[in-house]
C-alpha positions in Angstrom: 0.0 0.0 0.0 1.1 3.5 -0.7 1.3 5.5 2.5 -0.9 8.6 2.0 0.9 10.6 4.7 4.2 10.3 2.8 2.5 11.0 -0.5 3.4 9.6 -3.9 7.1 8.6 -4.1 7.4 8.6 -7.9 5.8 10.2 -11.0 4.0 6.9 -11.7 2.1 7.2 -8.4 0.7 10.6 -9.4 -0.5 9.2 -12.7 -2.1 6.3 -10.8 -3.9 8.7 -8.6 -5.2 10.7 -11.6 -6.5 7.4 -13.1 -8.2 6.5 -9.8 -9.7 9.9 -9.5 -11.0 9.7 -13.1 -12.5 6.3 -12.5 -14.2 7.4 -9.3 -15.7 10.4 -11.1 -17.0 8.2 -13.9 -18.5 5.7 -11.5 -20.2 8.4 -9.5 -21.7 9.8 -12.6 -23.4 6.5 -13.4 -25.6 6.8 -10.4 -29.1 7.5 -11.8 -31.2 10.4 -10.5 -28.2 12.6 -9.7 -27.1 13.5 -13.2 -27.2 17.3 -12.7 -25.4 17.3 -9.3 -21.9 18.5 -8.8 -19.2 15.9 -8.2 -18.6 17.0 -4.6 -22.3 16.9 -3.8 -22.6 13.4 -5.4 -19.9 12.1 -3.2 -21.7 13.5 -0.1 -25.0 12.1 -1.2 -23.4 8.7 -1.7 -21.4 8.9 1.6 -18.1 8.8 -0.3 -14.9 10.9 0.0 -12.7 12.2 -2.8 -9.2 10.8 -3.1 -7.8 14.0 -1.6 -10.1 13.7 1.5 -9.2 10.1 1.9 -5.5 10.9 1.8 -6.0 13.6 4.4 -7.8 11.1 6.7 -4.9 8.7 6.3 -7.0 6.1 4.3 -4.9 4.2 1.8 -6.1 5.0 -1.7 -4.4 2.3 -3.7 -1.9 -0.4 -3.6 1.2 -0.7 -5.9 3.0 -3.7 -7.2 6.7 -3.3 -7.6 
């Protein structure tokens, strides 16, 4: 697991975080009935946190294979 407190250690980790964030946004947009709602509000409605908020809380966002 990548330690969110230390942050990404290499450029590839930042790219991974961007991909994860993009996937999370796409998945949230698939929820029906909330199409015209902002991304942040969608997350609140679904009881989810953005990757940035999860990092701030110390929740691991992804694992890496090296």
